[in-house]
C-alpha positions as a printed NumPy array, in Angstrom:
array([[ 74.554,  75.459, -14.512],
       [ 75.698,  74.694, -11.104],
       [ 72.597,  76.324,  -9.805],
       [ 70.583,  74.08 , -11.961],
       [ 72.414,  71.123, -10.562],
       [ 71.636,  72.273,  -7.017],
       [ 67.981,  72.773,  -7.864],
       [ 67.874,  69.31 ,  -9.405],
       [ 69.5  ,  67.847,  -6.275],
       [ 66.957,  69.626,  -4.037],
       [ 64.055,  68.354,  -6.214],
       [ 65.529,  64.857,  -6.097],
       [ 65.895,  65.126,  -2.317],
       [ 62.29 ,  66.354,  -1.956],
       [ 61.088,  63.544,  -4.247],
       [ 63.096,  61.027,  -2.247],
       [ 61.609,  62.463,   0.995],
       [ 58.077,  62.202,  -0.427],
       [ 58.859,  58.65 ,  -1.541],
       [ 60.163,  57.761,   1.927],
       [ 57.138,  59.339,   3.669],
       [ 54.656,  57.585,   1.374],
       [ 56.587,  54.345,   1.787],
       [ 56.491,  54.776,   5.579],
       [ 52.742,  55.445,   5.469],
       [ 52.217,  52.399,   3.221],
       [ 54.317,  50.237,   5.52 ],
       [ 52.383,  51.528,   8.562],
       [ 49.094,  50.684,   6.856],
       [ 50.494,  47.29 ,   5.845],
       [ 51.6  ,  46.717,   9.454],
       [ 48.042,  47.426,  10.662],
       [ 46.613,  45.094,   8.006],
       [ 49.087,  42.357,   8.867],
       [ 48.281,  42.685,  12.585],
       [ 44.589,  42.345,  11.753],
       [ 45.32 ,  39.289,   9.621],
       [ 47.453,  37.874,  12.448],
       [ 44.585,  38.285,  14.948],
       [ 42.177,  36.702,  12.474],
       [ 44.539,  33.763,  11.915],
       [ 44.922,  33.342,  15.696],
       [ 41.13 ,  33.26 ,  16.069],
       [ 40.815,  30.821,  13.21 ],
       [ 43.567,  28.704,  14.73 ],
       [ 41.678,  28.488,  18.032],
       [ 38.424,  27.694,  16.245],
       [ 40.201,  25.119,  14.115],
       [ 41.579,  23.461,  17.257],
       [ 38.011,  23.165,  18.585],
       [ 36.789,  21.787,  15.283],
       [ 39.711,  19.353,  15.166],
       [ 38.951,  18.133,  18.693],
       [ 35.264,  17.701,  17.896],
       [ 36.101,  15.972,  14.606],
       [ 38.41 ,  13.56 ,  16.408],
       [ 35.72 ,  12.738,  18.981],
       [ 33.125,  12.33 ,  16.235],
       [ 35.451,  10.035,  14.314],
       [ 36.035,   7.893,  17.408],
       [ 32.282,   7.632,  18.052],
       [ 31.689,   6.814,  14.396],
       [ 34.281,   4.037,  14.549],
       [ 32.696,   2.625,  17.724],
       [ 29.268,   2.767,  16.102],
       [ 30.593,   1.053,  12.976],
       [ 32.114,  -1.732,  15.088],
       [ 28.847,  -2.132,  17.012],
       [ 26.855,  -2.251,  13.779],
       [ 29.257,  -4.816,  12.335],
       [ 28.833,  -7.035,  15.402],
       [ 25.063,  -6.749,  15.243],
       [ 25.093,  -7.444,  11.503],
       [ 27.115, -10.605,  12.13 ],
       [ 24.608, -11.729,  14.774],
       [ 21.73 , -10.886,  12.438],
       [ 23.349, -12.936,   9.679],
       [ 23.397, -15.91 ,  12.043],
       [ 19.69 , -15.421,  12.783],
       [ 18.885, -15.056,   9.077],
       [ 20.754, -18.276,   8.305],
       [ 18.873, -20.069,  11.098],
       [ 15.538, -18.787,   9.783],
       [ 16.545, -19.878,   6.293],
       [ 17.295, -23.344,   7.678],
       [ 13.882, -23.46 ,   9.357],
       [ 12.258, -22.339,   6.103],
       [ 14.078, -25.063,   4.192],
       [ 12.968, -27.65 ,   6.769],
       [  9.344, -26.483,   6.557],
       [  9.537, -26.596,   2.773],
       [ 10.898, -30.152,   2.869],
       [  8.195, -31.182,   5.343],
       [  5.528, -29.584,   3.147],
       [  6.81 , -31.498,   0.118],
       [  6.796, -34.754,   2.098],
       [  3.223, -34.173,   3.297],
       [  2.166, -33.355,  -0.253],
       [  3.752, -36.576,  -1.566],
       [  2.159, -38.665,   1.175],
       [ -1.282, -37.114,   0.662],
       [ -0.982, -37.651,  -3.097],
       [  0.022, -41.271,  -2.485],
       [ -2.877, -41.823,  -0.063],
       [ -5.325, -40.244,  -2.517],
       [ -4.012, -42.373,  -5.365],
       [ -4.158, -45.588,  -3.312],
       [ -7.631, -44.719,  -2.038],
       [ -8.847, -44.16 ,  -5.587],
       [ -7.264, -47.45 ,  -6.687],
       [ -8.863, -49.412,  -3.842],
       [-12.159, -47.544,  -3.606],
       [-14.167, -50.694,  -4.452],
       [-12.442, -52.667,  -1.715],
       [-12.942, -49.829,   0.776],
       [-16.654, -49.716,  -0.059],
       [-16.917, -53.495,   0.512],
       [-15.077, -53.199,   3.84 ],
       [-17.471, -50.445,   4.921],
       [-20.468, -52.56 ,   3.941],
       [-19.133, -55.601,   5.806],
       [-18.39 , -53.39 ,   8.785],
       [-21.991, -52.174,   8.788],
       [-23.245, -55.765,   8.565],
       [-20.943, -56.773,  11.437],
       [-22.194, -53.907,  13.629],
       [-25.792, -54.82 ,  12.783],
       [-25.217, -58.45 ,  13.791],
       [-23.476, -57.383,  16.962],
       [-26.421, -55.161,  17.893],
       [-28.876, -58.006,  17.276],
       [-26.859, -60.451,  19.391],
       [-26.582, -57.891,  22.144],
       [-30.36 , -57.34 ,  22.187],
       [-31.014, -61.07 ,  22.548],
       [-28.672, -61.631,  25.457],
       [-30.233, -61.104,  28.868],
       [-28.819, -58.343,  31.091],
       [-26.986, -59.464,  34.199],
       [-27.185, -57.424,  37.286],
       [-25.607, -58.284,  40.643],
       [-26.104, -61.996,  40.327],
       [-29.686, -61.76 ,  39.044],
       [-30.67 , -62.409,  35.478],
       [-32.999, -59.843,  33.991],
       [-34.877, -60.692,  30.838],
       [-36.114, -58.092,  28.456],
       [-39.631, -58.378,  27.313],
       [-40.322, -58.464,  23.641],
       [-42.871, -55.989,  22.753]])
């Protein structure tokens, strides 16, 4: 039985040796994998620094652009308000002209008989003036020139 105990101890020692060797091989493989992961993380870290720098610059430019756009929008709002004021003024003027033209049309229609009489009297007055003018002799440089009646 003692022999059996020695054999069992040798088998346990061999099993422990195999376990240690396989554990050493596993740890060596894990070390290689972890070194690879470490190099990958270092590369990613460098790339991430570049991306972070570019993102920061892009954010600064975006903020500057937003401020510029806000300033221009404020100026444009002022222009739009001015144009609106001009439009309101033109609209008011248009309404005033429309009222005045309606008033003139209404008054002209109300006094159309009187206007016709004034036009007729004006024509009579011009006719009389022309007749008087034809009868008066022309004066030229101190000489009187008479027109002949033909």
